[in-house]
N, C-alpha and C positions, 0 to 999 in steps of 0.2 A: 493355529491361527492361519486363516487364509486371507488372501488379498481382498476378497469380496467383503470381508468384515470391515476392512479399513476404507474401502472405496465406496463410501455412502454419501448421500447428500448432506447428512449431518456433519461428517468430517470435512466435507468440502466447505461448508459454511464456516466452520471453526477456523480452518486454515485461511480462508479468505479474510476473515476478521483479524486474525492474528498477524497476517502480513500486510493487509491493506490499510488497517487502521493507523499504524504509525506513519505510513506515507500520507494518508489523508490529514492527519494532525500536522505533519511537517508542512504540507501544502497550505493549510489554513494559516498557520503561524507565519509562514514566509510571505503570504499574500496580504496579511492584515497588519504586519508591522510596517513602520514608516521607513525603515532602512531599505535601501535598494538591494535586491538579491542579485548575486553575480551569475554569470553564465553557467558555471558548473552546477550551481544549485537549481537553476531553472531547468537545465538538461536532466538533472536527477528527478525532478518532479515530473517531467514529461515521460521519462522512461518508466518510472514507477506507476504513473497513471495509465500508461499503455498496457502494462501487465495486469493491472487490477481495475 
């Protein structure tokens, strides 16, 4: 196994979905609920959004 086998566009897409989808779901839930989100939650959404 070489690193070229793992560093492909397909793996990149899967990793982006695997790590970005939970952050997106969390952001959607936090922004659509009627409860006010706190500063730590908002900062977490911003940091996760910056990475993905």
